[in-house]
C-alpha positions in Angstrom: 0.1 0.0 0.2 1.5 3.5 -0.9 1.7 5.8 2.2 0.6 9.2 1.3 3.5 11.8 1.1 3.8 14.1 4.0 2.4 17.6 4.1 4.6 20.3 4.3 4.2 23.1 6.9 2.5 26.1 5.9 4.9 28.8 4.4 4.8 32.3 4.4 7.6 34.7 3.1 8.5 36.9 6.4 7.9 35.6 9.9 8.2 38.4 12.4 9.0 37.3 16.3 7.6 39.9 18.4 5.2 42.2 18.0 6.0 45.4 19.8 7.0 48.5 18.2 9.8 47.4 16.0 8.5 44.1 15.0 4.3 46.1 14.1 6.3 48.9 12.0 8.3 45.7 9.7 4.8 43.7 9.5 3.1 47.1 8.0 6.1 47.8 5.5 6.5 44.1 4.4 3.0 43.4 3.9 2.5 46.9 1.7 5.0 45.0 -0.3 3.0 42.6 -1.2 4.7 39.9 1.3 3.1 37.7 3.5 3.8 38.2 7.1 2.7 36.6 9.8 4.1 38.2 13.2 3.6 36.6 16.6 4.0 36.9 20.1 4.0 35.0 23.5 2.2 38.0 25.4 -1.7 37.9 24.9 -1.7 41.6 23.4 0.6 43.5 21.3 2.5 46.4 22.1 2.5 46.2 25.8 5.9 47.9 26.2 4.1 51.1 24.5 1.0 50.8 26.1 2.8 51.4 29.6 5.5 54.1 28.4 5.0 57.7 29.0 2.7 57.0 32.1 0.2 55.1 29.9 0.6 58.5 27.3 3.4 57.2 25.0 6.8 59.2 24.4 6.5 58.1 21.1 9.4 60.1 19.5 11.3 63.0 19.9 11.7 66.5 17.8 15.4 66.0 17.9 16.5 63.0 17.2 20.0 62.2 15.7 22.3 59.5 16.0 24.4 61.6 18.6 21.7 60.5 21.2 22.5 56.7 21.0 25.4 54.6 22.2 26.2 51.7 22.0 29.6 49.6 20.3 29.0 51.8 17.1 26.4 54.4 17.3 27.0 55.6 13.7 25.7 52.0 12.6 21.9 53.7 13.4 22.2 57.0 10.5 21.0 55.0 7.8 17.7 54.0 9.6 17.3 57.1 11.0 18.0 59.6 8.2 16.0 57.4 6.1 12.9 57.0 8.2 12.7 60.4 10.4 10.9 61.4 13.6 8.9 63.9 11.0 7.7 60.7 8.9 6.5 59.0 12.0 4.9 62.3 13.0 3.3 62.2 9.6 2.0 58.4 10.6 0.4 59.7 13.8 -1.2 62.8 12.1 -2.5 60.6 9.5 -4.3 58.4 12.3 -6.2 61.6 13.5 -4.0 60.8 17.2 -3.6 64.3 19.4 0.2 64.6 20.9 1.5 67.3 22.5 5.7 68.4 23.1 6.9 68.5 26.5 10.1 69.5 27.6 13.3 68.2 25.8 11.5 67.8 22.4 9.4 64.7 24.0 6.1 64.3 22.0 3.4 62.5 23.7 -0.1 61.5 23.3 -2.8 63.8 24.6 -4.9 60.6 25.1 -3.7 57.6 25.3 -0.8 55.0 24.2 -3.3 52.9 23.0 -4.2 54.8 20.3 -0.4 54.3 18.9 -1.0 50.4 19.6 -4.2 50.5 17.3 -2.9 52.9 14.9 0.6 50.1 14.2 -2.4 47.0 14.7 -4.2 48.5 12.0 -1.8 49.5 9.5 -0.6 46.1 9.6 -3.8 44.3 9.3 -4.7 46.5 6.4 -1.4 45.1 5.1 -2.3 42.1 4.8 0.2 40.7 7.7 -1.5 38.4 10.0 -1.0 38.6 13.9 -1.1 35.6 16.1 -0.8 36.2 20.1 -0.3 34.4 22.6 2.0 32.2 20.6 6.2 32.0 21.4 8.3 29.9 19.2 10.1 27.1 21.1 12.6 26.2 18.4 13.9 27.7 14.8 16.2 26.3 12.3 17.7 26.4 9.1 15.8 25.0 6.2 17.1 25.1 2.6 17.5 29.1 1.9 15.0 29.5 4.4 13.8 28.8 8.0 11.3 26.5 9.5 9.6 27.7 13.1 8.0 25.4 15.9 5.7 27.5 16.9 4.0 26.7 21.0 0.6 26.1 19.7 1.5 22.6 17.8 2.2 24.2 14.2 4.9 24.6 12.1 6.1 27.5 10.1 8.5 27.5 6.9 9.5 31.6 5.6 12.0 33.2 3.4 12.6 35.4 6.0 12.9 35.7 9.7 12.7 38.7 11.9 13.8 38.9 15.9 11.8 41.7 16.9 11.7 40.5 20.7 13.6 43.4 22.1 15.6 42.7 25.2 15.5 42.0 28.9 13.8 45.0 30.2 11.0 44.6 32.3 10.8 40.8 32.8 7.6 40.9 34.6 6.2 41.8 31.1 7.4 38.7 29.5 10.8 40.2 28.3 13.5 37.5 27.6 16.9 37.0 25.8 15.2 35.1 22.8 16.6 37.4 20.3 20.0 37.2 21.9 19.7 33.4 21.9 19.0 33.1 18.7 20.8 35.2 17.0 24.0 33.3 18.9 22.2 30.1 17.7 22.8 31.2 14.1 26.6 32.2 14.6 26.1 35.9 15.4 28.1 38.2 17.9 25.8 39.7 20.5 27.8 42.7 22.8 27.2 42.4 26.4 23.6 43.6 27.4 23.3 45.3 30.6 19.9 46.9 32.4 19.9 50.7 30.8 18.0 54.1 31.6 17.5 52.6 35.4 17.5 53.8 38.9 21.1 53.9 41.0 21.8 52.0 44.2 23.6 53.0 47.2 25.4 50.6 49.8 23.3 50.5 53.1 25.6 53.0 55.1 24.7 55.8 52.6 21.4 54.6 52.2 20.6 55.0 56.0 21.8 58.5 56.0 19.9 59.7 52.9 16.8 58.0 54.1 15.2 61.3 55.4 15.4 62.6 51.7 13.3 59.9 50.0 11.0 61.6 47.6 12.5 64.5 47.6 13.2 65.5 43.9 15.6 68.4 42.4 16.3 69.6 39.3 20.3 68.5 38.8 22.8 68.1 36.7 24.5 64.7 37.0 28.0 63.9 35.4 29.8 60.9 34.6 33.6 60.8 33.7 34.3 57.7 31.5 36.7 56.2 29.4 35.3 58.1 26.5 35.0 61.4 27.9 32.6 63.1 30.3 29.4 63.0 29.5 26.3 65.3 31.6 22.4 65.9 31.6 20.9 68.1 32.9 17.1 67.0 34.2 15.4 65.8 37.7 17.1 63.9 40.4 14.9 62.1 42.5 16.5 60.4 46.2 14.9 57.1 46.8 14.7 54.4 49.7 17.0 52.2 47.5 18.9 55.4 45.9 18.8 57.8 43.1 16.2 58.0 40.4 14.6 60.6 37.9 15.6 61.6 34.3 18.8 62.8 34.8 20.1 59.3 37.0 18.2 57.2 34.1 20.2 58.9 31.7 23.8 58.5 33.3 22.9 55.2 34.0 23.5 54.0 30.4 27.1 55.1 30.8 27.5 54.2 34.5 29.5 51.0 35.4 30.1 49.2 38.7 32.9 50.6 40.6 32.4 54.2 39.2 31.3 57.3 40.7 29.1 60.3 39.3 28.8 64.0 40.6 25.5 65.7 40.7 24.9 69.5 41.1 22.2 69.7 43.2 21.6 73.6 42.4 23.2 73.8 39.0 23.9 77.3 37.8 24.0 78.9 41.6 26.9 80.1 43.5 26.1 78.5 46.5 29.4 80.0 48.7 28.5 83.3 46.7 25.1 83.1 47.6 25.9 82.2 51.7 28.5 84.6 51.9 26.1 87.2 51.1 23.7 86.1 53.8 26.1 86.5 56.1 27.1 89.6 55.4 23.6 90.6 55.7 22.6 88.4 58.8 25.4 86.4 60.6 22.5 85.6 63.2 20.9 83.4 60.5 21.3 79.5 61.0 22.7 78.1 58.5 20.6 75.2 57.7 18.0 78.2 56.7 20.5 80.1 54.3 21.0 76.7 52.7 17.6 76.2 52.2 17.2 78.9 50.6 19.3 77.7 47.6 18.2 74.0 47.6 15.2 72.4 49.6 14.7 72.7 53.4 15.5 68.5 54.1 18.0 68.6 51.5 19.8 72.0 53.3 19.6 70.2 56.4 20.9 66.9 55.2 24.1 68.4 54.0 24.9 70.6 56.5 24.8 67.1 58.6 26.9 65.3 56.3 29.1 68.1 56.0 29.1 68.3 60.4 28.4 71.9 60.2 25.8 73.4 62.0 25.2 77.0 64.0 25.0 80.7 62.7 26.2 81.7 59.3 28.5 84.1 61.8 30.9 81.1 63.0 31.0 79.8 59.9 34.5 80.5 57.9 34.8 80.9 54.0 37.3 77.6 53.5 33.8 75.6 55.3 31.6 78.1 52.7 33.2 76.4 49.9 32.9 73.2 51.1 29.7 73.3 51.0 29.4 75.2 47.6 31.0 71.6 46.5 28.9 69.4 48.6 26.0 71.4 47.0 27.2 71.3 43.2 30.0 69.0 43.2 28.6 66.0 45.3 30.3 62.7 44.1 28.9 59.5 44.9 29.7 55.6 44.1 26.7 53.7 43.3 26.9 50.0 43.9 24.3 49.0 41.4 21.0 49.3 39.6 18.0 48.1 40.2 18.4 45.6 37.3 16.0 44.7 34.7 13.3 44.7 36.7 12.8 48.4 36.4 15.4 49.0 33.6 12.9 51.5 30.7 15.5 49.1 28.0 18.5 46.5 27.8 22.1 47.7 26.6 23.9 45.9 24.1 22.6 43.4 21.7 23.2 42.3 18.3 26.2 43.4 17.5 25.9 46.0 14.7 29.1 44.6 12.7 27.0 41.7 11.8 24.0 43.7 10.3 23.7 45.9 6.9 22.8 49.3 8.6 20.9 50.1 5.6 18.4 46.8 5.9 19.1 45.6 9.0 20.0 42.3 7.3 22.6 39.5 9.3 24.8 39.9 6.7 26.5 36.2 7.6 22.6 34.8 7.5 20.9 35.5 4.2 16.8 36.5 5.3 18.0 37.1 8.9 17.0 40.0 10.1 17.3 42.1 13.5 15.8 45.1 14.6 14.8 47.7 17.3 16.0 46.9 21.0 18.0 43.6 20.3 20.3 45.2 17.8 23.4 46.8 19.9 21.6 50.5 19.7 20.4 52.4 23.0 19.0 55.3 22.7 18.6 58.1 25.5 15.8 58.7 28.1 12.5 60.9 26.1 11.5 58.7 22.9 14.7 58.0 21.5 14.4 54.5 21.6 10.9 54.4 20.2 12.2 56.3 16.8 15.0 53.5 16.7 12.4 50.5 16.9 9.9 52.9 13.7 13.1 53.8 11.6 14.9 50.1 11.9 11.7 48.2 11.8 10.9 50.6 8.6 13.9 49.6 6.8 13.5 46.1 7.4 10.2 46.2 6.2 11.6 47.6 2.8 13.4 44.3 1.7 12.6 41.4 4.2 
């Protein structure tokens, strides 16, 4: 008796793993070219990181986006994609979708209403382009199959594809399902992956320092935070927040991408203020004034009291010499501290590092050693500053891959 031939697994032109910002952008672009596209994700809903970003309003891009706003082994790699699909191109799509938005500080753009509008825009785009979105479905294993790939999905099905796109992002926010799947899969195909670490993340202090700073927990100030490293000095002037674990706030999240264990950071807690001159003038005007009162006119009262106590200085201004006033100036605007770590991937907004850019084509995001394989978004060793830059990299890299995959 002749046995019937085994049926071949269904095939698509493009299989995209990861229904986040980059993956959905890529799916829509590939679908518009007439490619058959399947996009899968193990999460229940698409675009979960989009949904929670920006306090639920999604900081979807930044007006000032340039390659200078990115880190990585070779940040210039991002130039091609960022120039070919710019922040202005994405804004046009947002406008066409009827999504109202506003600009906050430093060029950051947010939805007036809800981040869910951006998710809806993307899912509408990919579906109108004919792409199929399959949620609650992961990839158990994937292998080369001739000139294409074969993937076994978690629902028990098997699918073949000519192009495979890794768009699952990094390890940040594991409670939302983030894993290192893209890195592991890239390594499986022989691609080099750079060191990965939490970025845009609060920094933590050792217990002794935490105890001294405990009264400041919850206090925020505008600050200039500086890190001096092998590649020079980097500074960010934004909010700083004292927490029960250490420091957070935009300036700290920004500097965390540059900081490494064992290194110090320096914070100016009253940037632009000549603390010595102000205390000297206050002393001449009213020497009976208490130090913490005078200092409390320059920085918040709780911070003033903490600094005075930490420096061991108390009493009336008339009793305090110029040398001590200069030391207080330094304590305010050159406070140097050495964090012991960060809060890790649990609270990190992004992952620093990823698939090495020398393994990828900067115009197409294709893996040069593995024809048909593409890597986009956060999975690539390109990491943006805080403020909408990482979303723009997702849109730009997803768009670039979508033109050719």
